[in-house]
C-alpha beads as a LAMMPS data file, in Angstrom:
LAMMPS data file: protein, C-alpha beads

111 atoms
110 bonds

1 atom types
1 bond types

-500.0 500.0 xlo xhi
-500.0 500.0 ylo yhi
-500.0 500.0 zlo zhi

Masses

1 110.0

Atoms # bond

1 1 1 -15.135 6.734 2.836
2 1 1 -13.987 8.863 -0.065
3 1 1 -13.500 7.118 -3.371
4 1 1 -9.855 6.183 -3.941
5 1 1 -8.688 5.360 -7.423
6 1 1 -6.595 2.276 -8.027
7 1 1 -3.330 1.794 -9.854
8 1 1 -3.868 -1.188 -12.135
9 1 1 -1.694 -0.927 -15.226
10 1 1 1.898 -2.095 -15.350
11 1 1 3.050 1.286 -16.697
12 1 1 1.490 3.093 -13.719
13 1 1 3.328 0.798 -11.312
14 1 1 6.635 1.190 -13.191
15 1 1 6.368 4.980 -13.104
16 1 1 5.970 4.977 -9.316
17 1 1 8.773 2.431 -8.892
18 1 1 11.168 4.460 -11.067
19 1 1 10.389 8.005 -9.909
20 1 1 9.008 7.494 -6.409
21 1 1 10.491 7.132 -2.947
22 1 1 10.302 3.985 -0.882
23 1 1 10.397 2.883 2.716
24 1 1 9.770 -0.412 4.421
25 1 1 9.054 -2.185 7.659
26 1 1 8.777 -5.849 8.621
27 1 1 5.520 -6.521 6.761
28 1 1 5.197 -3.944 3.968
29 1 1 7.118 -1.804 1.504
30 1 1 5.637 1.564 0.491
31 1 1 6.464 3.300 -2.781
32 1 1 5.068 6.831 -3.093
33 1 1 5.132 9.596 -5.649
34 1 1 3.258 12.888 -6.016
35 1 1 0.658 12.668 -8.771
36 1 1 -0.302 16.353 -9.059
37 1 1 -3.999 15.638 -8.448
38 1 1 -6.261 16.256 -5.456
39 1 1 -6.832 12.549 -4.854
40 1 1 -4.769 9.461 -4.077
41 1 1 -4.321 6.421 -6.262
42 1 1 -3.290 3.208 -4.579
43 1 1 -1.985 -0.151 -5.767
44 1 1 -1.280 -3.412 -3.966
45 1 1 1.251 -6.060 -4.924
46 1 1 1.798 -9.519 -3.474
47 1 1 4.561 -11.739 -4.856
48 1 1 4.276 -15.466 -5.416
49 1 1 6.997 -15.819 -2.771
50 1 1 4.375 -14.970 -0.140
51 1 1 2.374 -18.109 -0.856
52 1 1 -0.151 -19.796 -3.074
53 1 1 -3.125 -17.938 -4.513
54 1 1 -5.349 -18.387 -1.450
55 1 1 -2.718 -16.806 0.799
56 1 1 -1.934 -14.006 -1.668
57 1 1 -5.621 -13.127 -2.043
58 1 1 -6.071 -13.080 1.743
59 1 1 -3.083 -10.767 2.088
60 1 1 -4.457 -8.436 -0.606
61 1 1 -7.818 -8.314 1.175
62 1 1 -6.086 -7.450 4.457
63 1 1 -4.073 -4.695 2.783
64 1 1 -7.117 -3.218 1.007
65 1 1 -9.221 -3.240 4.165
66 1 1 -6.410 -1.656 6.179
67 1 1 -6.054 1.125 3.625
68 1 1 -9.815 1.614 3.546
69 1 1 -9.690 2.318 7.278
70 1 1 -6.596 4.543 7.139
71 1 1 -7.039 6.106 3.679
72 1 1 -9.295 9.049 4.599
73 1 1 -6.645 10.382 6.988
74 1 1 -3.804 10.369 4.452
75 1 1 -2.561 13.439 2.595
76 1 1 -4.018 13.827 -0.900
77 1 1 -2.154 13.982 -4.187
78 1 1 -0.036 10.816 -4.096
79 1 1 0.312 7.535 -5.933
80 1 1 0.928 4.819 -3.339
81 1 1 1.976 1.212 -3.839
82 1 1 2.008 -1.240 -0.950
83 1 1 4.082 -4.382 -1.492
84 1 1 3.704 -7.344 0.848
85 1 1 6.768 -8.952 2.356
86 1 1 6.991 -12.670 3.118
87 1 1 6.372 -12.183 6.871
88 1 1 2.875 -10.861 6.182
89 1 1 1.365 -14.318 5.625
90 1 1 1.236 -14.946 9.404
91 1 1 0.023 -11.415 10.209
92 1 1 -3.428 -10.480 11.461
93 1 1 -5.550 -7.569 10.313
94 1 1 -4.339 -5.503 13.275
95 1 1 -0.701 -6.181 12.404
96 1 1 -1.187 -5.126 8.785
97 1 1 -3.018 -1.950 9.789
98 1 1 -0.283 -1.023 12.298
99 1 1 2.394 -1.615 9.650
100 1 1 0.513 0.561 7.164
101 1 1 0.023 3.362 9.695
102 1 1 3.718 3.138 10.622
103 1 1 4.804 3.582 6.992
104 1 1 2.377 6.437 6.370
105 1 1 3.565 8.233 9.521
106 1 1 7.186 7.620 8.623
107 1 1 6.587 9.169 5.193
108 1 1 4.648 12.079 6.787
109 1 1 1.537 11.293 4.741
110 1 1 -0.744 10.683 7.717
111 1 1 -2.655 13.775 8.849

Bonds

1 1 1 2
2 1 2 3
3 1 3 4
4 1 4 5
5 1 5 6
6 1 6 7
7 1 7 8
8 1 8 9
9 1 9 10
10 1 10 11
11 1 11 12
12 1 12 13
13 1 13 14
14 1 14 15
15 1 15 16
16 1 16 17
17 1 17 18
18 1 18 19
19 1 19 20
20 1 20 21
21 1 21 22
22 1 22 23
23 1 23 24
24 1 24 25
25 1 25 26
26 1 26 27
27 1 27 28
28 1 28 29
29 1 29 30
30 1 30 31
31 1 31 32
32 1 32 33
33 1 33 34
34 1 34 35
35 1 35 36
36 1 36 37
37 1 37 38
38 1 38 39
39 1 39 40
40 1 40 41
41 1 41 42
42 1 42 43
43 1 43 44
44 1 44 45
45 1 45 46
46 1 46 47
47 1 47 48
48 1 48 49
49 1 49 50
50 1 50 51
51 1 51 52
52 1 52 53
53 1 53 54
54 1 54 55
55 1 55 56
56 1 56 57
57 1 57 58
58 1 58 59
59 1 59 60
60 1 60 61
61 1 61 62
62 1 62 63
63 1 63 64
64 1 64 65
65 1 65 66
66 1 66 67
67 1 67 68
68 1 68 69
69 1 69 70
70 1 70 71
71 1 71 72
72 1 72 73
73 1 73 74
74 1 74 75
75 1 75 76
76 1 76 77
77 1 77 78
78 1 78 79
79 1 79 80
80 1 80 81
81 1 81 82
82 1 82 83
83 1 83 84
84 1 84 85
85 1 85 86
86 1 86 87
87 1 87 88
88 1 88 89
89 1 89 90
90 1 90 91
91 1 91 92
92 1 92 93
93 1 93 94
94 1 94 95
95 1 95 96
96 1 96 97
97 1 97 98
98 1 98 99
99 1 99 100
100 1 100 101
101 1 101 102
102 1 102 103
103 1 103 104
104 1 104 105
105 1 105 106
106 1 106 107
107 1 107 108
108 1 108 109
109 1 109 110
110 1 110 111
């Protein structure tokens, strides 16, 4: 898998939230913005509304692993933020991956 950089700082997230486009499905919300580079940067966010720390960490692991599988087939040059919705706490790995693929196809970022 190609190395994908991460969005970590609050200012990076705010920039994508303010200037980017968004779309959603039942499990995830995707914010995206062109970054003018030849690589993608990705960030993951899980609210405390989803559950306690054990649940939130599990959800983040599912989201990261799903993107690791799908990431190489996405178009390059974007900052992506995936936000978990409350329904995701009962989801399986397959459900999260399908939701991620759905959003990437909907946004025309999947090759």
